[in-house]
C-alpha positions in Angstrom: 57.7 6.4 141.8 55.8 8.2 139.0 52.1 7.5 138.6 50.5 7.2 135.2 47.4 9.3 134.5 44.9 9.5 131.8 43.5 12.9 130.9 40.3 13.6 129.0 39.9 16.8 127.1 38.4 18.6 124.2 39.7 21.3 121.8 38.8 23.6 119.0 41.5 22.9 116.4 41.1 26.0 114.4 44.2 27.8 115.7 46.3 24.7 116.1 48.5 22.8 113.7 47.0 19.5 114.9 47.6 17.5 118.1 51.2 16.7 117.7 54.1 19.0 118.5 55.3 20.9 115.4 58.4 23.0 114.9 57.5 26.7 114.9 53.7 26.0 114.9 51.3 25.8 117.8 49.9 22.4 118.7 47.5 21.0 121.4 50.2 18.7 122.7 52.7 21.5 123.2 50.2 23.7 125.1 49.1 20.8 127.3 52.7 19.8 128.1 53.6 23.3 129.1 50.6 23.6 131.4 51.2 20.2 133.1 54.8 20.9 133.6 54.0 24.2 135.3 51.5 22.6 137.7 53.4 19.4 138.4 56.7 21.3 138.7 58.5 18.8 136.6 59.1 18.2 132.9 55.9 16.4 131.6 55.7 14.5 128.3 52.2 13.7 127.0 51.2 10.8 124.7 48.0 11.2 122.8 45.4 8.7 121.7 46.3 9.6 118.1 46.9 12.5 115.8 44.5 15.1 114.5 45.5 17.2 111.5 45.7 21.0 111.3 42.2 22.5 111.9 40.5 19.2 113.0 38.6 19.4 116.3 38.1 17.0 119.2 35.0 16.9 121.3 36.7 14.1 123.3 40.4 13.3 123.3 42.5 11.2 125.7 46.2 11.4 126.5 48.5 9.9 129.2 51.4 11.2 131.2 53.5 10.2 134.1 54.1 12.3 137.2 55.3 12.2 140.8 52.9 15.0 141.8 51.0 14.5 145.2 47.2 14.1 145.0 45.5 17.4 144.5 41.6 17.5 144.4 41.8 20.9 142.7 44.1 19.6 139.9 41.6 19.8 137.0 40.5 23.3 137.8 44.1 24.5 138.1 45.0 22.9 134.8 42.1 24.5 133.0 43.2 27.9 134.4 46.6 27.4 132.7 45.1 26.6 129.3 43.5 29.0 126.8 39.9 29.0 125.8 40.5 26.5 122.9 41.2 23.6 125.3 39.2 22.2 128.1 40.0 19.4 130.6 37.2 17.2 131.7 38.9 14.9 134.1 42.2 13.3 135.1 42.4 9.8 136.6 45.0 7.3 137.7 45.5 4.2 135.5 47.6 1.1 135.6 51.4 1.7 135.0 51.3 0.1 131.5 48.0 1.8 130.3 48.5 3.5 127.0 46.2 6.2 125.5 46.9 5.1 122.0 47.5 1.4 122.0 44.8 0.4 124.5 42.0 2.2 122.7 39.5 -0.3 121.3 37.5 2.1 119.2 37.4 5.7 118.0 34.5 7.7 116.6 34.4 10.7 114.3 31.7 13.0 112.9 32.0 15.2 109.8 29.6 18.1 109.6 28.3 19.6 106.4 26.0 22.7 106.5 23.6 23.2 103.6 23.0 26.8 104.2 25.5 29.7 104.5 26.0 30.0 108.2 28.5 32.6 109.6 28.4 30.8 113.0 29.5 27.5 111.5 32.5 28.7 109.5 34.9 26.9 111.8 32.9 23.8 112.6 31.1 22.7 109.4 31.8 22.7 105.7 29.3 24.7 103.6 28.2 22.6 100.7 25.4 24.1 98.6 24.9 21.4 95.9 22.2 18.7 96.1 23.2 15.3 97.4 21.5 11.9 97.2 21.8 11.0 100.9 20.1 7.6 100.4 22.6 6.6 97.8 25.5 7.8 100.1 24.2 5.6 102.8 24.0 2.6 100.4 27.7 3.3 99.7 28.4 3.4 103.5 27.2 -0.2 103.7 29.9 -1.3 101.3 32.6 -0.1 103.7 31.6 -2.9 106.1 32.6 -5.5 103.5 36.3 -4.5 103.5 39.2 -4.1 105.9 42.0 -2.7 103.7 41.4 1.0 103.3 44.7 2.0 101.5 42.6 4.0 99.0 41.6 6.4 101.8 45.0 6.7 103.5 47.5 9.5 103.2 50.6 8.4 101.3 53.9 7.5 102.9 52.7 7.0 106.5 54.7 4.9 109.0 51.9 2.4 109.9 52.5 -1.3 109.4 49.0 -2.1 108.1 46.2 -0.2 106.4 43.6 -2.7 107.8 40.7 -1.2 109.9 37.5 -2.7 111.2 34.6 -0.3 110.7 31.7 -0.7 113.2 29.5 2.2 112.1 29.2 4.4 109.0 26.2 6.4 108.1 24.9 9.9 107.1 22.4 11.6 109.4 20.3 14.6 108.6 20.0 17.1 111.4 18.1 20.2 110.4 20.2 22.2 107.9 23.2 20.0 108.6 24.3 16.6 107.2 26.5 14.6 109.5 28.7 11.6 108.7 29.2 9.3 111.6 31.9 6.7 111.6 33.3 4.3 114.2 36.2 1.9 113.8 38.9 0.1 115.8 41.5 2.4 114.2 41.8 5.1 111.5 44.5 5.8 109.0 45.9 9.3 108.4 43.3 11.4 106.4 41.0 8.4 106.2 37.7 10.0 107.3 38.1 13.1 105.1 39.0 11.0 102.1 36.0 8.7 102.7 33.7 11.7 103.0 35.1 13.2 99.8 34.4 10.0 97.9 30.9 9.6 99.3 30.2 13.2 98.2 31.0 12.1 94.6 28.5 9.2 95.1 25.9 11.7 96.3 26.5 14.0 93.3 26.1 11.1 90.9 29.7 11.4 89.7 30.5 7.8 90.6 28.2 4.8 91.1 28.0 2.3 93.9 30.1 -0.1 91.8 32.6 2.6 91.2 32.8 3.2 95.0 33.5 -0.5 95.5 36.2 -0.4 92.9 37.9 2.6 94.6 38.3 0.5 97.7 39.5 -2.6 95.8 42.1 -0.6 93.8 44.0 0.2 97.1 45.2 3.4 95.4 44.7 6.9 97.0 44.6 8.4 93.5 41.4 6.5 92.8 39.4 8.1 95.7 37.9 11.5 96.0 39.6 14.6 97.3 39.9 15.1 101.1 37.2 17.4 102.4 38.2 20.5 104.5 39.5 19.8 108.0 37.3 22.2 109.9 34.2 20.0 109.5 35.8 17.0 111.3 35.5 16.2 114.9 36.9 13.3 117.0 34.0 12.6 119.3 34.7 9.3 121.1 37.4 6.9 122.2 36.7 3.7 124.1 38.9 1.7 126.5 38.7 -1.4 128.5 37.2 -0.7 131.9 40.0 -2.3 133.9 42.5 0.4 133.1 41.1 2.9 135.6 42.4 3.0 139.2 40.8 6.1 140.6 39.9 9.7 139.6 42.0 12.6 140.7 
């Protein structure tokens, strides 16, 4: 009987067209499934905790798969040996048969990185934005997010989700040297949501819209009212939380 496993990994999304398998384009899911199938010697299908778009990175990502493979203490090392340098596996562990990487997640965390200086070593991992920003006002706008649950204005159009409601637990800007980092945590996220929120907060920081305008953007429930989506390469998925009782044992 097949055992269900959770796999924890990270990846640099620069050379991938997102997590999900795409026709005629490289994806993280495709690379992982090929490596797992080779090691397990059976056809392996992987389900991810969610989607990341083209160019978006993950410092921490979770997926699940089912396999009848025998226990192998060297499994993680072997798997890393099959994957290229853009993907790393942290650990693999047994979970309950009905555990689900996507539906059992209770929170997800993202960070968006902006560099305020031209940095050739941050071209793939931070967005260079040279104009002045009122960070204090941007953080005031962040507090407004906690008052709402419907974030249709920050969602990509024509998605297949049943609801655009999300509960945001954390949203703030942090200054870290020459970088400005947006930190956000919620129970779930809509397609393109973080990049659209950041783009709209940037307009607040530039004085293009007021705090009242920001509130109205949310209340209009219209993607056209919000700011543009910022570039994908500054965005990182950094955390996913699950109930503790899903784990059986590490591999």
